[in-house]
TORTI-722185 format. One record per residue (C-alpha): x, y, z negated. Coordinates in steps of 0.2 Angstrom, whole numbers. Each point is the difference from the previous one (the first is absolute). Example, Ala and Ser with C-alpha at 12.3 -4.5 7.8 and 13.67 -1.06 7.14 Angstrom:
xx->62	yy->-22	zz->-39
xx->6	yy->17	zz->3
***
This chain:
xx->759	yy->-795	zz->-836
xx->-17	yy->5	zz->-7
xx->-2	yy->17	zz->-8
xx->-4	yy->-8	zz->-17
xx->16	yy->-9	zz->0
xx->10	yy->15	zz->6
xx->-9	yy->11	zz->-14
xx->4	yy->-13	zz->-13
xx->19	yy->0	zz->6
xx->0	yy->19	zz->0
xx->-7	yy->1	zz->-17
xx->11	yy->-12	zz->-8
xx->17	yy->2	zz->-8
xx->13	yy->11	zz->8
xx->8	yy->-9	zz->14
xx->19	yy->-5	zz->1
xx->11	yy->9	zz->12
xx->3	yy->-11	zz->16
xx->14	yy->12	zz->7
xx->6	yy->18	zz->-5
xx->-3	yy->15	zz->11
xx->9	yy->-1	zz->16
xx->0	yy->8	zz->18
xx->-6	yy->-8	zz->16
xx->3	yy->9	zz->16
xx->-10	yy->-4	zz->16
xx->-3	yy->7	zz->17
xx->-18	yy->0	zz->7
xx->-4	yy->-14	zz->12
xx->-14	yy->-3	zz->12
xx->1	yy->-19	zz->-1
xx->0	yy->-3	zz->-18
xx->19	yy->-5	zz->-1
xx->3	yy->11	zz->-15
xx->-13	yy->-6	zz->-12
xx->5	yy->-1	zz->-19
xx->-3	yy->-14	zz->-12
xx->-1	yy->10	zz->-17
xx->1	yy->-16	zz->-10
xx->18	yy->-3	zz->4
xx->3	yy->15	zz->7
xx->6	yy->-1	zz->18
xx->-3	yy->8	zz->17
xx->-4	yy->-12	zz->15
xx->-11	yy->-11	zz->-11
xx->-8	yy->-9	zz->14
xx->-18	yy->-4	zz->4
xx->-5	yy->-9	zz->-16
xx->9	yy->9	zz->-14
xx->-2	yy->19	zz->3
xx->-9	yy->12	zz->-11
xx->3	yy->17	zz->9
xx->5	yy->4	zz->18
xx->6	yy->17	zz->6
xx->-8	yy->1	zz->17
xx->2	yy->13	zz->14
xx->-16	yy->9	zz->4
xx->-9	yy->3	zz->16
xx->4	yy->19	zz->-1
xx->17	yy->-3	zz->-7
xx->-5	yy->1	zz->-18
xx->6	yy->-15	zz->-9
xx->-11	yy->-8	zz->-14
xx->2	yy->-12	zz->-14
xx->-11	yy->-15	zz->3
xx->-5	yy->-12	zz->-13
xx->-2	yy->-19	zz->2
xx->-17	yy->-9	zz->-4
xx->-4	yy->-2	zz->-18
xx->13	yy->13	zz->-5
xx->-7	yy->14	zz->-11
xx->8	yy->17	zz->-1
xx->-5	yy->17	zz->-8
xx->8	yy->17	zz->-2
xx->10	yy->2	zz->-16
xx->9	yy->13	zz->-10
xx->19	yy->2	zz->3
xx->10	yy->-12	zz->-11
xx->-15	yy->-11	zz->-4
xx->3	yy->-13	zz->-13
xx->-6	yy->-18	zz->2
xx->-15	yy->4	zz->-12
xx->-4	yy->16	zz->10
xx->0	yy->-10	zz->16
xx->-11	yy->-14	zz->-7
xx->-12	yy->14	zz->-6
xx->0	yy->9	zz->17
xx->-4	yy->-17	zz->9
xx->-13	yy->-5	zz->-12
xx->-9	yy->17	zz->2
xx->3	yy->1	zz->19
xx->-13	yy->-4	zz->13
xx->13	yy->1	zz->14
xx->-1	yy->-15	zz->12
xx->14	yy->-10	zz->7
xx->-1	yy->6	zz->18
xx->3	yy->19	zz->-3
xx->15	yy->7	zz->9
xx->10	yy->13	zz->-9
xx->10	yy->14	zz->9
xx->17	yy->-1	zz->-9
xx->5	yy->18	zz->-6
xx->15	yy->3	zz->-11
xx->-7	yy->-1	zz->-18
xx->-14	yy->-12	zz->3
xx->-1	yy->-13	zz->-14
xx->-11	yy->-15	zz->1
xx->-4	yy->-15	zz->-12
xx->-1	yy->-16	zz->10
xx->-6	yy->-17	zz->-5
xx->9	yy->-11	zz->12
xx->-10	yy->-12	zz->12
xx->-8	yy->-15	zz->-7
xx->1	yy->-9	zz->16
xx->19	yy->-2	zz->0
xx->0	yy->-2	zz->-19
xx->-12	yy->-15	zz->1
xx->11	yy->-8	zz->14
xx->15	yy->2	zz->-11
xx->-8	yy->-5	zz->-16
xx->5	yy->16	zz->-8
xx->-12	yy->14	zz->-7
xx->-2	yy->16	zz->8
xx->11	yy->14	zz->-7
xx->-3	yy->18	zz->-5
xx->11	yy->12	zz->10
xx->3	yy->19	zz->-1
xx->5	yy->6	zz->17
xx->6	yy->18	zz->2
xx->4	yy->8	zz->16
xx->17	yy->9	zz->-3
xx->3	yy->6	zz->18
xx->-6	yy->0	zz->18
xx->12	yy->6	zz->14
xx->-4	yy->6	zz->17
xx->4	yy->-17	zz->8
xx->-14	yy->-8	zz->-11
xx->12	yy->-8	zz->-12
xx->-8	yy->-2	zz->-17
xx->9	yy->-2	zz->-17
xx->-11	yy->-8	zz->-13
xx->4	yy->-3	zz->-18
xx->-9	yy->-16	zz->-7
xx->-1	yy->-8	zz->-17
xx->-10	yy->-16	zz->-4
xx->-7	yy->-8	zz->-15
xx->-9	yy->-17	zz->-3
xx->-19	yy->0	zz->-2
xx->0	yy->-16	zz->-10
***
């Protein structure tokens, strides 16, 4: 999706909620098996429908990796749909920036346009909050989504 189209969507009326806040639990994977589709939401989304993947790092540091055409930016704790739209509208963060997941990190995410176009559904606006990370690289994230149209 082009930046003007995204900007138009983000500046429009407040989006309708797609799903209420809920937790997803995932363990870091070196082979992409634990990717999450934030549109649904689900873990183990597969090759074509993932938005974020929790991958092991070369030095043992796991990272959140984002799919092509997925935008994300840091956000305040408890960010609303309106705040997330504003954060993304003002953000210059690219779609290929990895994030080290620390407890308390909050991101606003515009889900990938690649999967959305294949599924004929618009990208969604998601608040992703890291609620815990344990010593075994198990991550709990809390996600809530809204429509952009």
